[in-house]
Structures are given as structure tokens and as C-alpha cells.
C-alpha positions as CSV (number, residue, x, y, z in Angstrom):
1,M,-58.1,-48.0,126.2
2,I,-55.4,-50.6,125.1
3,L,-54.7,-48.7,122.0
4,L,-54.4,-45.4,123.9
5,G,-52.2,-47.0,126.5
6,I,-49.8,-48.6,123.9
7,I,-49.5,-45.2,122.0
8,G,-49.1,-43.4,125.4
9,F,-46.4,-45.7,126.6
10,H,-44.5,-45.4,123.3
11,E,-44.6,-41.6,123.7
12,Y,-43.4,-41.9,127.3
13,L,-40.4,-44.0,126.3
14,H,-39.6,-41.5,123.7
15,L,-39.6,-38.7,126.2
16,M,-37.6,-40.7,128.7
17,S,-35.0,-41.5,126.1
18,D,-34.2,-37.8,126.0
19,V,-33.5,-37.9,129.8
20,G,-31.6,-41.1,130.4
21,G,-31.1,-42.9,127.0
22,E,-33.0,-45.6,125.2
23,T,-35.0,-48.0,127.5
24,P,-33.7,-51.5,127.1
25,S,-35.8,-54.0,125.1
26,F,-36.9,-56.2,128.1
27,P,-38.5,-53.4,130.1
28,S,-40.1,-51.9,127.0
29,I,-41.7,-55.3,125.9
30,T,-42.8,-56.1,129.5
31,G,-44.3,-52.6,129.7
32,Y,-46.5,-53.1,126.7
33,I,-47.7,-56.5,127.9
34,V,-48.5,-55.1,131.4
35,I,-50.7,-52.4,129.7
36,V,-52.6,-54.9,127.7
37,V,-53.0,-57.4,130.7
38,M,-54.1,-54.5,132.9
39,A,-57.0,-53.6,130.5
40,I,-58.1,-57.3,130.2
41,A,-58.0,-57.7,134.1
42,G,-60.3,-54.6,134.3
43,L,-62.7,-56.1,131.8
44,A,-62.8,-59.4,133.6
45,A,-63.2,-57.8,136.9
46,G,-59.8,-58.8,138.1
47,S,-59.4,-59.1,141.8
48,A,-56.9,-57.3,144.0
49,T,-54.8,-60.5,144.0
50,V,-54.7,-60.4,140.2
51,L,-53.8,-56.6,140.2
52,F,-51.1,-57.4,142.7
53,A,-49.7,-60.2,140.5
54,I,-49.6,-57.9,137.4
55,T,-47.8,-55.1,139.4
56,V,-45.1,-57.7,140.7
57,F,-44.6,-58.8,137.0
58,A,-44.2,-55.2,135.9
59,V,-41.6,-54.5,138.6
60,F,-39.5,-57.6,138.9
61,V,-39.6,-59.5,135.6
62,P,-37.9,-56.8,133.5
63,L,-35.1,-56.6,136.2
64,V,-34.6,-60.5,136.3
65,L,-34.5,-60.7,132.5
66,Q,-31.7,-58.0,132.4
67,L,-29.5,-59.8,134.9
68,P,-27.3,-61.6,132.4
69,S,-26.4,-58.2,130.7
70,M,-26.6,-55.9,133.6
71,T,-23.2,-54.3,133.0
72,W,-24.0,-50.6,132.3
73,R,-25.7,-48.0,134.5
74,S,-28.4,-47.5,131.7
75,N,-29.8,-50.9,132.2
76,A,-30.8,-50.1,135.9
77,S,-32.2,-46.7,134.8
78,G,-33.9,-48.2,131.8
79,W,-35.5,-50.8,134.1
80,S,-36.9,-48.2,136.4
81,R,-38.3,-46.1,133.5
82,G,-39.9,-49.0,131.8
83,S,-41.5,-50.4,135.0
84,V,-42.8,-47.1,136.3
85,G,-44.0,-46.2,132.8
86,S,-46.0,-49.4,132.5
87,L,-47.7,-48.7,135.8
88,Y,-48.2,-44.9,135.1
89,L,-50.2,-46.0,131.9
90,G,-51.5,-49.4,133.0
91,L,-53.1,-48.6,136.4
92,P,-55.3,-45.8,135.0
93,I,-56.3,-48.0,132.2
94,Y,-57.3,-50.7,134.6
95,A,-59.3,-48.2,136.6
96,A,-61.0,-46.8,133.6
97,V,-62.2,-50.2,132.4
98,S,-63.1,-51.3,135.8
99,L,-65.0,-48.1,136.3
100,R,-67.1,-48.7,133.3
101,A,-67.8,-52.3,134.3
102,L,-68.9,-51.2,137.9
103,P,-72.1,-53.0,138.8
104,G,-75.2,-51.3,140.2
105,S,-78.2,-49.4,139.2
106,I,-78.9,-45.7,138.7
107,D,-81.9,-43.5,138.9
108,A,-81.8,-42.5,135.3
109,P,-83.9,-44.9,133.0
110,W,-82.6,-43.3,129.9
111,L,-79.0,-44.0,130.7
112,S,-79.9,-47.5,131.9
113,S,-81.4,-48.2,128.4
114,L,-78.2,-46.6,126.7
115,A,-76.1,-49.0,128.8
116,S,-78.2,-51.9,127.6
117,L,-77.9,-50.8,123.9
118,T,-74.1,-50.5,124.1
119,S,-73.3,-53.5,126.2
120,F,-72.6,-55.8,123.2
121,G,-73.3,-58.9,125.3
122,W,-71.5,-57.8,128.5
123,P,-73.3,-56.8,131.5
124,P,-74.8,-53.4,130.9
125,A,-73.4,-52.0,134.1
126,P,-75.4,-48.5,134.0
127,R,-73.7,-47.3,137.1
128,G,-70.4,-47.9,135.6
129,L,-71.3,-46.1,132.4
130,A,-72.7,-43.2,134.5
131,W,-69.3,-42.8,136.4
132,A,-67.2,-43.2,133.2
133,L,-69.2,-40.4,131.4
134,A,-69.2,-38.2,134.5
135,T,-65.4,-38.5,134.8
136,I,-64.8,-37.7,131.2
137,L,-67.2,-34.6,131.3
138,V,-65.6,-33.4,134.4
139,I,-62.1,-33.5,133.0
140,W,-63.1,-32.1,129.5
141,T,-64.9,-29.2,131.1
142,G,-62.1,-28.6,133.5
143,D,-59.5,-28.4,130.8
144,T,-61.7,-26.1,128.7
145,M,-62.5,-23.8,131.5
146,S,-58.8,-23.6,132.6
147,F,-57.8,-22.6,129.1
148,L,-60.5,-20.0,128.6
149,V,-60.2,-18.4,132.1
150,G,-56.5,-18.5,132.0
151,R,-56.3,-16.9,128.6
152,T,-58.7,-14.2,129.6
153,F,-57.9,-13.5,133.2
154,G,-54.7,-15.3,134.0
155,K,-52.0,-13.1,135.6
156,R,-50.4,-15.3,138.3
157,K,-48.3,-18.2,137.2
158,L,-49.4,-21.6,138.7
159,A,-46.1,-23.5,138.1
160,P,-43.8,-21.4,135.9
161,S,-40.9,-23.8,136.2
162,I,-43.1,-26.7,134.9
163,S,-45.7,-25.2,132.6
164,P,-45.3,-21.4,132.1
165,G,-48.7,-21.2,130.3
166,K,-50.8,-22.2,133.2
167,S,-52.2,-19.7,135.7
168,I,-53.7,-19.8,139.1
169,E,-56.8,-18.1,137.7
170,G,-57.1,-20.8,135.1
171,A,-56.8,-23.5,137.6
172,V,-59.5,-22.0,139.8
173,G,-61.7,-21.5,136.8
174,G,-61.1,-25.1,135.8
175,L,-61.9,-26.5,139.2
176,L,-65.1,-24.5,139.4
177,G,-66.1,-25.8,136.0
178,S,-65.4,-29.3,137.0
179,M,-67.4,-28.9,140.2
180,L,-70.5,-27.5,138.3
181,V,-70.4,-30.3,135.7
182,G,-69.8,-32.9,138.2
183,S,-72.8,-31.8,140.2
184,A,-74.9,-31.7,137.1
185,A,-73.7,-35.1,135.8
186,I,-74.1,-36.8,139.1
187,V,-77.8,-35.7,139.2
188,L,-78.5,-36.3,135.5
189,F,-76.9,-39.6,135.5
190,G,-78.8,-40.7,138.7
191,I,-75.8,-41.5,140.8
192,A,-76.3,-39.1,143.8
193,T,-77.4,-35.6,144.8
194,W,-75.9,-32.3,143.7
195,P,-73.9,-31.6,146.9
196,G,-72.1,-35.1,146.4
197,G,-71.6,-34.2,142.7
198,L,-69.8,-30.9,143.8
199,A,-67.5,-32.8,146.0
200,V,-66.8,-35.5,143.2
201,G,-66.2,-32.9,140.7
202,A,-63.8,-31.1,142.9
203,A,-61.8,-34.3,143.6
204,I,-61.7,-35.6,140.0
205,G,-61.0,-32.1,138.5
206,G,-58.5,-31.2,141.1
207,I,-56.5,-34.5,140.8
208,G,-56.8,-34.2,137.0
209,Q,-55.0,-30.9,137.1
210,V,-52.2,-32.6,139.0
211,G,-52.0,-35.2,136.4
212,D,-51.6,-32.4,133.7
213,L,-48.8,-30.9,135.7
214,C,-47.0,-34.1,136.2
215,E,-47.0,-34.9,132.4
216,S,-45.8,-31.3,131.8
217,A,-42.9,-32.0,134.3
218,L,-42.0,-35.1,132.2
219,K,-42.0,-33.0,129.1
220,R,-39.9,-30.4,130.8
221,Q,-37.3,-32.9,131.8
222,S,-36.9,-34.0,128.2
223,N,-37.0,-30.4,126.8
224,A,-40.1,-31.3,124.7
225,K,-43.0,-29.1,123.9
226,D,-45.5,-32.1,123.2
227,S,-45.3,-35.8,124.0
228,G,-45.7,-36.6,120.3
229,T,-47.0,-35.4,116.9
230,L,-49.9,-37.8,116.4
231,I,-52.7,-35.1,116.6
232,P,-51.7,-32.1,114.5
233,G,-51.9,-29.0,116.5
234,H,-52.6,-30.8,119.8
235,G,-49.5,-33.0,120.3
236,G,-49.5,-36.6,121.3
237,I,-51.8,-38.9,123.1
238,L,-50.2,-38.3,126.5
239,D,-51.0,-34.6,126.0
240,R,-54.7,-35.5,125.6
241,I,-55.1,-38.1,128.4
242,D,-52.6,-36.7,131.0
243,A,-55.3,-35.5,133.3
244,M,-57.4,-38.7,132.7
245,L,-54.4,-40.8,133.9
246,F,-55.0,-39.4,137.4
247,A,-58.7,-38.8,137.2
248,F,-59.9,-42.3,136.4
249,P,-58.2,-44.0,139.3
250,T,-59.6,-41.2,141.6
251,A,-63.0,-41.7,140.2
252,F,-62.8,-45.6,140.6
253,L,-61.8,-45.4,144.2
254,I,-64.5,-42.8,145.0
255,A,-67.2,-44.9,143.1
256,V,-66.1,-48.2,144.9
257,S,-66.0,-46.4,148.3
258,L,-69.4,-45.1,147.9
259,G,-70.7,-48.3,146.8
260,R,-69.4,-50.1,149.9
261,L,-71.0,-47.4,152.0
262,G,-74.3,-47.9,150.3
263,S,-74.4,-44.4,148.8
């Protein structure tokens, strides 16, 4: 997750350089640090106080460090781009790692055994593994169904000014796919019953589509087709994890809320 975050932040800075110029060094360096620390905080079960402290560091430190040279407009815009970008990547990474480390049991012995085998000395957290896998499957299925349904039946544009290739039919198909897989995964992984899985799939899949559109909007602002060229034929890392950036925080909030409700 740290590696994905660092590469994604690099691509983000490149996209933003086409909008408002190069981001100054202090916001850039601070952004990379924030992403690494966010992941470590999630792994160490960082408290709300820790998360707040990291966020304060991400927002205020780059601005303070630039004060001696704050003579051009680009410094202020560079600070805002760097700070926002570090949280855009850092918070989802914190959510993903924290979701995987979520304590609790599940009604799926096979997955509990898998969690123990892959824990490498850390607490196995089978409930966290179940939620992480369910989130990934929901997003992957939603993306695939959106593409297939949109390519076959798509006629009405979803957001032509942001992403001309996306259709309303594709979005609906993707959402239905996310709901079905969410329901199946929730039951198979022993988290809850299928009606709850439908709701979880709808929430995660729907928010994931919003994340996809938001990354498309960033690319549109910089007149770029892809966020990078790391993956031939598929673009950059941001193009692959755009939906996940919104899906993991959503899944983490849902999982924690259900846990506190005793569900």
C-alpha cells in the first residue's frame, strides 16, 4: 500500500503540474512522508488522535516551511496541491491497512484459517481480511461490469464533460454487479447476511464510481488521457486504484460502524 501510495502521489503531482505548475519541494516531500506514516499508523492501529496529528502535519508543516520563500503565487497553490494530494492518497491507504487489521471473528472457518496462515506474526484479524477481500471484489466486479454493460448497451452519457466514455447504462450495470458480488462475499466470508451484503455492495460500489469520476476530472483538468504510463495499455497506478481511493474509506467506516452496533 505504501508503494502504491508513493507512485500514485508522484502521478498526482505530475497531473497537477500541468494545471498550476510544479509543486514546490517542501509540499512534495511532506506528502510522501504523510503517505508512509499513514500506512504505518493503520498497521499500528493508530488512534483518532494519531490520525489528527498526521493530518495537521500534512496541512500546516508544508506551509510553515515555505514562509521564508513565499514570494510567488505558485508557492501557495503548490502548498494546497501537495497537502490535498497527500491526504487524497494517504487517508485511503490508512483506511485500507486499518480495514485489513480490523479485529473480530467471522462465520467462515476456511477464511479464518487463511488469515492465520498469512498473518506473518501479526494478529490474524480474519474479520479484517474478509472486509478487505469483499471491498476489492466489489470494486473489481463493478469496474468490469461497467465496462462490459457500457460497451454493449451504453447510449446515454453519464458525465460527458468529465469522462465521455462512461454511460448511465454502464454505471447501473456496475452498481448491480457490485451489489450481487457484495451480497455473495458478505455471506461467503461470514460477515453478515445477504440483504446486508446488497446494501454494502451498493454503498462501496456506488462510492467507488464517484472516485473513478473524480480521478477522471483531475485528468481532464490537466488534459491527460492517463495518469501515467507504468502499466502498458492501462495507464498509471491512479487509473487502477481511483475507485479504491474512495471505496476503502467507505468500507472502513461501514465495518467499524457495524462492529460498534454489534452486527
